[in-house]
C-alpha positions in Angstrom: 129.8 239.4 196.2 127.3 236.6 195.4 124.7 238.1 193.1 123.6 235.6 190.6 122.8 236.9 187.2 121.2 236.3 183.9 122.6 238.4 181.3 121.4 239.3 177.6 124.7 241.0 175.7 124.5 243.0 172.6 127.4 242.8 170.2 128.8 246.4 169.9 128.5 246.5 166.3 125.0 245.4 166.0 123.8 247.4 169.2 121.2 249.5 168.4 120.4 250.9 171.9 122.6 252.5 174.7 121.8 252.0 178.3 121.5 248.6 180.1 118.4 247.4 181.9 118.9 245.7 185.2 115.7 243.6 186.9 115.8 242.7 190.6 112.8 240.6 191.9 111.0 240.6 195.0 110.9 238.7 198.4 110.9 235.1 197.9 111.2 235.5 194.1 114.0 234.8 191.5 115.4 236.7 188.3 112.9 233.8 186.6 110.2 236.4 186.6 112.3 238.2 184.2 113.2 235.6 181.6 110.5 236.6 179.1 111.7 240.1 178.9 115.6 238.9 179.2 115.3 236.7 175.9 112.7 239.0 174.2 114.0 240.3 170.8 111.8 243.4 171.2 114.0 245.3 173.5 117.3 245.8 172.1 119.2 246.9 175.1 121.5 244.8 176.9 119.7 243.3 179.9 120.4 241.9 183.2 118.6 240.4 185.7 119.9 239.4 189.3 118.9 237.1 191.7 119.6 238.3 195.2 121.2 235.8 197.7 119.1 233.6 199.4 116.8 233.2 196.4 116.5 230.8 193.4 119.7 229.2 192.9 121.7 231.5 194.2 121.8 230.1 198.0 125.5 230.6 198.6 126.3 233.0 201.8 129.5 233.8 203.7 128.9 233.9 207.1 129.6 237.8 207.0 126.7 238.3 204.6 123.3 238.2 205.9 120.0 239.0 204.0 119.1 242.3 205.8 118.2 245.4 203.5 121.6 246.9 204.0 123.6 244.0 202.7 121.6 243.6 199.5 122.0 247.3 198.9 125.9 247.2 199.3 125.7 244.0 197.0 123.8 245.7 194.4 125.4 248.9 194.5 128.7 247.3 193.8 127.5 245.2 191.1 125.3 247.5 189.2 128.2 249.9 189.2 130.7 247.5 187.3 128.5 248.4 184.2 130.3 250.7 182.3 127.1 252.0 180.7 124.1 254.3 181.7 121.9 252.1 184.0 117.7 251.7 184.0 116.4 250.0 187.0 113.3 248.1 187.0 112.6 246.5 190.6 109.7 244.6 191.5 107.9 244.8 195.0 111.4 244.0 197.6 113.4 244.7 194.3 111.5 248.2 193.8 112.3 249.2 197.0 115.7 248.3 196.8 116.3 250.1 193.7 114.6 253.4 195.4 117.1 252.8 198.6 120.2 252.3 195.9 119.1 255.0 193.4 121.5 257.8 194.7 124.3 255.8 194.5 124.5 254.6 191.1 126.1 257.6 189.4 125.2 256.1 185.9 121.6 255.9 186.7 119.0 257.5 183.9 115.6 256.1 184.6 113.7 254.1 187.4 110.7 252.0 186.8 108.9 250.2 189.8 106.0 247.8 190.0 104.4 246.3 193.3 106.2 248.7 195.1 104.7 252.0 197.1 107.9 254.0 198.2 107.7 254.2 202.0 108.2 257.0 204.4 110.5 256.9 207.0 109.2 256.0 209.7 107.2 253.3 207.8 103.9 254.0 206.7 102.6 250.7 206.0 99.0 251.2 206.4 98.8 254.1 204.2 100.8 252.6 201.3 99.4 249.1 201.4 96.2 247.5 201.6 95.1 245.3 204.4 95.9 241.7 203.2 96.5 239.2 206.0 97.4 236.5 203.4 100.5 238.9 202.8 102.1 237.8 206.1 103.2 234.8 204.5 106.1 236.9 202.9 107.2 237.5 206.8 106.6 234.0 208.3 109.9 232.1 208.3 108.2 228.9 208.3 104.5 229.0 206.7 102.6 226.0 205.6 102.2 225.0 202.0 98.4 226.0 202.8 99.6 229.6 203.5 102.2 229.6 200.4 99.5 228.7 197.9 97.0 230.9 199.4 99.2 234.0 199.5 99.4 233.6 195.5 96.0 233.0 195.1 95.4 236.4 196.0 98.8 238.0 194.8 98.3 236.8 191.2 95.7 237.5 188.7 97.2 235.1 185.9 97.1 232.0 188.0 98.7 229.8 185.3 102.2 231.4 186.7 101.7 230.3 190.6 103.6 227.1 190.1 106.8 229.1 189.6 106.1 231.4 192.4 105.5 228.5 194.9 108.5 226.7 193.7 110.7 229.9 194.2 109.0 230.4 197.4 110.1 227.3 198.6 113.6 227.3 197.2 114.1 230.7 199.1 116.0 230.5 202.2 113.9 231.0 205.6 116.0 233.7 206.8 115.3 235.8 203.8 111.7 236.6 205.5 112.8 237.0 209.2 115.7 239.2 208.0 112.9 241.4 206.1 111.1 241.7 209.6 114.5 242.4 211.6 115.0 245.1 208.4 112.0 246.9 209.2 112.6 246.4 213.2 116.1 247.6 213.2 114.7 250.8 210.8 117.2 250.1 208.3 115.0 251.3 205.3 115.5 254.8 204.2 113.0 257.3 203.6 111.9 256.0 199.9 109.4 258.4 199.3 111.6 261.3 200.0 114.2 259.9 197.5 111.8 259.0 195.0 110.2 262.3 194.8 113.6 263.8 194.7 115.3 261.7 191.9 115.9 264.2 189.0 115.4 261.3 186.4 112.5 260.0 184.5 110.4 257.7 186.7 107.7 255.0 186.1 105.3 253.4 188.4 103.8 250.5 186.9 100.5 249.0 188.7 98.7 245.6 188.3 95.1 246.9 188.0 94.2 243.7 190.4 97.2 244.0 192.7 95.6 243.5 196.2 98.1 244.7 198.4 99.1 248.5 196.7 97.0 250.9 197.3 96.6 252.8 193.9 95.1 256.0 195.6 98.7 256.4 197.3 100.4 256.0 194.1 98.3 258.5 192.4 99.4 260.9 195.0 102.9 260.1 194.9 102.9 260.4 190.8 100.8 263.9 191.5 103.3 265.1 194.0 106.3 264.4 191.5 107.9 266.7 189.2 107.2 266.2 185.4 109.2 263.2 185.0 107.1 260.3 186.8 104.6 258.4 185.0 102.2 256.1 186.2 100.8 253.4 183.9 98.3 250.7 184.8 98.1 247.2 183.5 94.7 245.7 183.3 94.2 242.0 184.4 97.3 242.1 185.9 98.6 241.1 189.9 101.4 242.0 191.9 103.8 240.6 189.4 103.5 242.5 185.9 106.7 241.1 184.1 105.3 237.6 184.1 101.6 237.7 184.5 101.4 240.4 181.4 104.9 240.1 179.6 103.5 241.5 176.5 102.0 244.6 178.0 104.9 245.0 179.8 107.6 244.7 177.5 105.6 247.5 175.5 105.6 249.6 178.7 109.5 249.0 179.1 110.3 249.8 175.5 108.4 253.1 175.4 110.1 254.0 178.6 113.1 253.5 177.3 112.8 255.4 174.4 112.2 258.1 176.8 115.3 258.0 178.5 117.6 256.7 175.8 
């Protein structure tokens, strides 16, 4: 497996909290979006941020491997199940969709947090779950222009101070990760994420950036309402599609409270 990781270990005798937090980033991003969280002393749990193959510095790929969603899921399941500890999954955007897809395959999973991720039906219900935003098509284009890349982050991010980091990650990502995302949709490789999410019998948290231009907040509210009494919906003001890096202070507080409830 070729999943690049950033891990903050906690020495056993000094460890205050049980449960390892695993972070999964979105399409054309990298585990850098979780650096503030990984390095924070405010969360004493062990933390592991994964970079998917074809993203960030993780560009090594065997000929037998691909960027299709089922391949990512296989790699994530194998890697996460090596953790000899209870697991709390945190996924942003594509990472949230992947977290839902693999949730039932992680025996030690105790909690799930998604952001920028409306769980999808099967067949896919993009029109219901997402808001119409032409700029987001850039994430599905193999060779977008520099203007397109700059434009998509101008709308996806409320905090423009972090835009350069995202543009850099986008340009570093293998172009095939975007065409493979389209192929995964066309081949019907996604499961019924909404059904999986609703049936998960563990604490679930939906984090929504109030200024996220792509996710339908009404869809998230209905999902939370339909869930059992084990789903919380938290909104961060002045925040776009990437809460962990746009609003790290608020996100750390939300995550810390969630971990206390789970562990």
